N, C-alpha and C positions, 0 to 999 in steps of 0.2 A: 816422334818415332814413326817411321813409315807404316802403312797398312800392311797386313799380312797378304802375301800373294800366293796363288796356287800354281804349281808347276804343271805343265802338260807333259813333261818328260824330265827324268832325273838328269838328263844330259844338259839341261839349262844351267846347272851349277857344276863347275869343274870338280872332278873326283877328289883332288887333293883338298880343296876347300871344304867339301862336304864331309869327307872322312876325318879331317882335322877336328871339325866340330863334334862328330860322333865320338872320337877318342877323348876329347876334353870333357865331355859330359856323360861318360859312362855308358855309351851305347854298345851294342853287341855286334857280332858278325852280321846279323840280319838287318842291321840299320845302315850298313855300309853301301856306298855308291854302287859297287860291283853287283851286290846282291839285288838291289832295287832295279838295276838295269836288266838283270836276268829275268826277274819277275815280269818286267815290262815287255820283254820279248817272248815270254812263254805263252803259247796259244792255249795251253791247258787251262790257264786261269784267264777268264775274260774280265779284264780290269783296265781302267784308264788311270794313269797317274794323276793325283791331285795333291801332291806333297805340299804341305803348308810351310812357308818360309817367311821369317821376319828378318828384315835387313837392318843393320845398324847405320849410323850417320855416314859411314864410309862406303855404303852400298854393299858390304859383305854380310852374309847371313850371320845372325847372332843366335838364332833358335830355329829348329826345324821339327816337323812332325811328318814322318812318312805316312802317306794315305793313298788309297786306291778306291776309285769309284767302281765297285765290283758288281757285275751282273751274274757271274757264275764262278764258283770255286769249289772243287770237289770236297775239300776239307770243311769248308763252310757249310756245304750241304748236309754233312753229317750232323751238324748242330741245328739244322733247319728241318730235316725230315728223317734223319737216321736215328740218332739217340733220342731226340724229342721231336714233337710236332710244333714248329715255331708259331704257327697260326698267323703268319704275316705274308703268306703266299710267296710270290717271287719278287718281293720288294727289293729294288736295288739298295745297296748299302755302301756308305762311305766307310771303308774298313781301314783301321790303323794297326798294322798295315797288311797282315797276312797271317792266317792260321798255320802257314808253313814255317813261320818264325817262332820264337820262344818268348817274346815280350813285346808289348805295345808301349812305345815310349814317346814322350815329348822331350827333345834334347835342347837344353839351353838353361840359362839362369832362371830362378823361380819367377821373377817378375816378367820375364819374356815368355815363359811357359804359360803364364796366366793370359797374356795377350793372344797366344796361339789358341788356347782353349776358348776364349771369347769368340774368335773367328770360326773355329770348328763348330761351336754350338749354333752359329748363325747360318751355317751352310744348308742343313736340311730345310727344304721348302723353297730355296732359291731356284729360279728357273734354270732348268738344265742340270740341276744337281740331284744327288740321291736324297730321298725323303727321310732317311735315318742314318745316323752315325753309329758305328760299332767298333769299340776298342776291345778285342777279344782276349787279350793276354796282358792285363795290367798287373805287374808284380805286387804282392801284398805288402812288401817292405818298402814301397816307394810312396812318397807324399802325394803323387798323382791320384792314387785311389781315393783318399779322403777328399781331395779337391773335387773329384768327379761326383762323389756322393753329395757334397755340399752344394753342388750346382744342379742337383736334381736328376743326374743320370741314374738309371736302374743298374744295380751291380749285383753280381753273384759269382761264386766260385765256378770256374770252368774246369780246372785241372791243377796238377802240380808239375812243375819242372824239376827234374832230378839233376842236381849239380854235385860234381866231385871236385873239391878244391885240391889242387895239386901242390904237394909240399915235399916231394921226393925227387931224386934225380935218376931213379931206376925203378924197374918193376919189382926187384927184390926188396928195395927199401920200402916200397908201397906195401908189399906183403908183410913186412916186419911191423908195419903200423897197424895192421888189422888185428882184431881179436883172434885168438888162437883157433877157434872153431871155424870162422870164415876163412882164415889163412889156409887151414888144412883142406877145406872144401875146394877152394880155388886152385890150389896146387894140384889137387887130385884131378880136377877137370882139365887143366892145362896138359898134364902128363897123359891123360887119356886121349885127348885130341892129337897130340904129337905122336903118340904110339900108334894111333890109327893111320897116321900119314898126313894129317892136316898141315898145310903150308900156307903162310900168309905173305903176300907181296903188297908193296905200297907204291903207288904212282902219284906224282903231283901233276895236276893239270891235264890228265889224260886217263885213258883206260878204255876198255871194251864197252862202249855205251850200249850197243845192241844187246850184248850179253847181260849187262846190268839190268836193262829194261825187261828182258825176258824173265830174269829171276824175280824182279819186282812184280811182274804180272802173276807169276806163280804164287807169290806171297799173298797178293790180293785175292786170288781165287781160293787159296787155302782158308782165308779168314771170311770169305764171302763179303768182302768190303769193296767199295768203289776203287778204281785205279787212281791213285793220288799222284803218280809220277809217270810220265811217258818219255819216250826217247828224245823228243824235241825239247822238253823241259830240262831233262838232264844235260843235254848237249849245250843248251843256253847257259846253264850254270857253270859247266866246265869251261866254256869259251870265255865267259865274262870274268870268272874268278881266277883263271889261270892257275899258278902254283898254289893259290889258297884253297883250291879244290883238290882234295886228297882222296884217292880211291884205294880202299882196302879190299883185296880179293883173296878169299880163302879157297884153296883147291884141295880136293881129296880124290884119290883114284884117278888123277890126271885130268880132272874136269873142275870147273868153277862150281862151288857149292854154296858160296855166299859172296855177295858184293855189297859194299857200304861206301856211299859217297859222303865224306865228311868235309866240313868247312873249317879252315884253319886260318884265323886272322885275329889281330888284336889281343893275342895271348889266350884266346878261347878256341878250343877244339870242339866242334859240334857235329857228331854223327847225324847226318840229316835224313838219309833214307837208306833202307836196308832191304835187300832181296835175298832169299835163301831157298835152298832145295830141302824141303821138309822130309823127303824120303831118306836123305843122307844124315839127318839130325841124330838118330839113335846111334849111328856108327861113329860119327865124327864130332858131335857136340860143338859144331862150329859157331853157334851163337855165343856160347860162353867163351869160346876161344877168341872171338872178336873183341870182347871186352878187355881181355888181357893185352891184346895188341894195341888197342886204342890208348890204354893207360900207359903202356910202355912208350908209345910214340910221344904222348904228352909229357911224361916225366923226363925223357931223355932230351927233349927239345925245350925244356923250361917253360912250358905253357902253364898258365895260372889256374885254369879250370877246364874240366871236361863237362860240357853241357849235353847230358844224355837224353834230353827231350822229355816229353810227357808220357804218362801212363806206364804200363808194364813195371809197376813199382817193386814187385817182389825181387826180381833179379837185380834191379838197380840198387836197391837197398843192401842186397847181399854184397855188392862191390863197394859199399861205403858212401853212397850218394845221400845227400840231404834234400829234403823236399822244400821247394819254394812255391807256395801257392800263387796262382795267377787267376785274375778275375776278369769276367766279361763285364762290359759297361756299354749301355745303349741309350741313345737319346734320339727323338724324332719329332716330326710334326705332331700337333696336338691329337689328331685322330688316330695316330699310331701308338701313342705312348702307353695306353693300357695293354695292348698286345705285346709291345716290346718288354714291358715290365713282367708280364706273364711268361714270356719266352725265357728271359734271364732267370726267373725263378725256377723254371723247369731245368735249365742248364745246371743251376746250383744244386738242385736235388739229385740230378744224375751224378754229378761229381762226388757228392758226399756218399751216395750209395756205393760207388766204385771204391772209395777209400774204406768205408765201413766193412765191405766184404773181405778186406784184407787185414782188418783190425788196425788200420792206420787212421790218423787224425791230422787234418790240416789246421794249423793254428791260425785262424782267421778272425 
């Protein structure tokens, strides 16, 4: 079997070849060629591709692990100096592959995944490479998590992804599936938004990027959080994903009051970033209204799951989502290992506090 090679660009492998492997081995929207190309081009994230690829005897990839040598990422910084103090300074990390995604995966048959892990574990410390590897979003229900633990990676809960399995062909059928209390509450919220004049439009592969970016800046300012998405990043995603990038825009009073860029590929709809006008929220209830529009879109188009992303558990559970825990895993050179283990322990404690505050429990 050939050695694992590291790509300097996702474009070194044809999109059809890469995406075929992603689809065969249960990868998500965020492992696809188009998404990785967009991250590669986004200046907001300072990262160089180091995607690990294992080729078969015919020279075609049989297993891949999306990875980036990351020097700066706004979402990663929240877990280094926002939620917790990492204690590892500005150490570069080999990240698999982004906190903008919803899972860190190695894609391929188990025996080939093991070979990828061997190679990834050897990267920290090599000349010109990051001194530590970080898989931030390993799903609890994947064998990869136990494999990482067995290999000595530090692991801990980072958050939970909220997944809604789609089993209906319309929003009305979805409502009928819900318990009566939730059904009444959601119907009431939808009627209230529509009575106030909220209107949702859906565009594939386009949209008012400048307006979207402005609403996202407003959202960041409202929460006092870093800016996670800028206009250049959004434009890169739209251009690379084309029709798979779907923009939901809700207007009220003749103006945009919410914008959501969702990624729609491989049977998965993933609302990726949302900006909204908080001053309009009491009148239009546009955040709740967005959920009804996303579920309608997914049901009517036969999507298998809506991936609502992490956190904000209360509203997502109201709409019927199930929690899927995702774990952080870190491994580094010998002198960094105690600090990395402490960092992951702090991330785990933060995640459990967030769940405990809502009376929720991650089965980990």
